[in-house]
C-alpha positions as CSV (number, residue, x, y, z in Angstrom):
1,X,33.5,-65.2,-6.9
2,X,35.5,-64.4,-10.0
3,X,39.1,-65.4,-10.0
4,X,41.5,-64.7,-12.8
5,X,44.0,-67.6,-12.6
6,X,47.7,-67.4,-12.3
7,X,49.0,-66.1,-15.6
8,X,52.7,-66.1,-16.6
9,X,53.5,-63.1,-18.8
10,X,57.3,-63.5,-18.8
11,X,59.6,-66.5,-18.3
12,X,62.1,-66.0,-15.4
13,X,65.1,-66.0,-17.7
14,X,68.2,-66.1,-15.5
15,X,66.3,-64.9,-12.5
16,X,66.4,-67.3,-9.6
17,X,64.4,-65.3,-7.0
18,X,61.1,-63.3,-7.3
19,X,59.6,-60.5,-5.4
20,X,56.0,-61.4,-4.6
21,X,53.3,-58.7,-3.9
22,X,49.9,-59.5,-2.5
23,X,47.3,-56.8,-2.0
24,X,43.8,-56.5,-0.7
25,X,41.5,-53.6,-1.6
26,X,38.1,-52.8,0.0
27,X,36.0,-50.1,-1.6
28,X,33.7,-48.0,0.6
29,X,30.4,-48.9,-1.1
30,X,28.7,-51.5,-3.3
31,X,28.1,-48.7,-5.8
32,X,32.0,-48.5,-6.2
33,X,32.4,-52.2,-7.0
34,X,31.5,-52.0,-10.8
35,X,33.9,-49.2,-11.4
36,X,36.7,-50.8,-9.4
37,X,36.1,-54.1,-11.2
38,X,36.3,-52.5,-14.7
39,X,39.5,-50.6,-13.7
40,X,41.1,-53.8,-12.3
41,X,40.5,-55.5,-15.7
42,X,42.4,-52.7,-17.4
43,X,45.3,-53.1,-15.0
44,X,45.1,-56.9,-15.6
45,X,45.6,-56.4,-19.3
46,X,48.6,-54.2,-18.5
47,X,50.2,-56.7,-16.1
48,X,49.9,-59.4,-18.7
49,X,52.5,-57.6,-20.9
50,X,54.5,-55.8,-18.1
51,X,58.2,-56.4,-18.4
52,X,59.5,-58.4,-15.4
53,X,56.2,-59.8,-14.3
54,X,56.7,-63.5,-13.6
55,X,53.0,-64.2,-12.8
56,X,49.8,-62.7,-11.6
57,X,46.3,-63.5,-10.4
58,X,43.3,-61.5,-9.3
59,X,40.3,-62.4,-7.1
60,X,37.1,-60.3,-7.0
61,X,34.6,-60.6,-4.2
62,X,32.1,-58.0,-5.3
63,X,29.5,-58.6,-2.5
64,X,32.2,-58.2,0.1
65,X,33.5,-55.1,-1.8
66,X,37.0,-56.6,-1.9
67,X,39.6,-57.3,-4.5
68,X,42.8,-59.1,-4.1
69,X,45.9,-59.2,-6.3
70,X,48.9,-61.5,-6.3
71,X,51.9,-61.0,-8.5
72,X,55.5,-62.0,-8.8
73,X,58.3,-59.8,-10.3
74,X,61.9,-60.3,-11.3
75,X,62.9,-57.3,-9.1
76,X,61.4,-54.3,-7.3
77,X,62.3,-52.0,-10.2
78,X,60.0,-53.9,-12.6
79,X,57.1,-53.7,-10.0
80,X,57.7,-50.0,-9.5
81,X,57.8,-49.3,-13.3
82,X,54.5,-51.1,-13.6
83,X,53.1,-49.1,-10.7
84,X,54.1,-45.8,-12.2
85,X,53.0,-46.5,-15.7
86,X,49.5,-45.8,-17.1
87,X,46.9,-47.2,-17.0
88,X,47.9,-48.5,-13.5
89,X,49.1,-45.1,-12.3
90,X,45.8,-43.4,-13.4
91,X,43.7,-46.1,-11.9
92,X,45.4,-45.7,-8.5
93,X,44.7,-41.9,-8.6
94,X,41.1,-42.3,-9.8
95,X,40.2,-45.0,-7.3
96,X,41.9,-43.5,-4.2
97,X,38.7,-41.6,-3.0
98,X,36.6,-44.8,-3.1
99,X,39.0,-46.9,-1.1
100,X,38.1,-48.0,2.5
101,X,41.3,-50.0,3.1
102,X,44.3,-51.2,1.2
103,X,46.9,-53.7,2.4
104,X,50.1,-54.6,0.6
105,X,52.5,-57.4,1.5
106,X,55.9,-58.1,-0.1
107,X,58.2,-61.1,0.3
108,X,60.8,-63.0,-1.7
109,X,60.7,-66.6,-3.0
110,X,62.6,-68.7,-5.3
111,X,61.2,-68.8,-8.9
112,X,60.7,-72.6,-8.4
113,X,58.2,-71.8,-5.7
114,X,55.9,-70.0,-8.1
115,X,52.9,-69.8,-8.3
116,X,52.2,-68.8,-4.7
117,X,48.9,-70.1,-3.4
118,X,46.0,-67.8,-2.5
119,X,45.9,-69.4,0.9
120,X,49.5,-68.2,1.6
121,X,48.8,-64.8,0.2
122,X,45.6,-64.3,2.2
123,X,47.3,-65.4,5.3
124,X,50.1,-62.8,4.9
125,X,47.6,-60.1,4.0
126,X,45.6,-60.9,7.2
127,X,48.7,-60.8,9.3
128,X,49.7,-57.4,7.9
129,X,46.1,-56.0,8.2
130,X,46.1,-57.0,11.9
131,X,49.1,-54.8,12.5
132,X,48.2,-51.7,10.5
133,X,46.1,-48.7,11.6
134,X,42.3,-48.8,10.7
135,X,42.7,-45.9,8.3
136,X,45.4,-47.5,6.1
């Protein structure tokens, strides 16, 4: 299904390590997929100009009702600033009622190890999902 490839909005500069975040979202119904997809494209446009973002990718699996994100940041502060800035902040609020599950995983890597593979990201997401409650 559709994958937006790894995009590098910002050069690492003097940063030698990166905070990686991988996420998996499942919407409750197929009828929620188009809206989530459109909203995710809005967030994608935002991340491509977000200060401190060292790279990002998105996978959409509409018939499975799932969306995955993978991003790398120069530090946690840059990620939190992106998270709390519109349109991302508004998207999170608007989509919360349609979400069945959400899983987030964070880890650190050297900038030379970017981009992270989707295989690694999905493995980490699956490990985390196996340990969290069903209503997460």
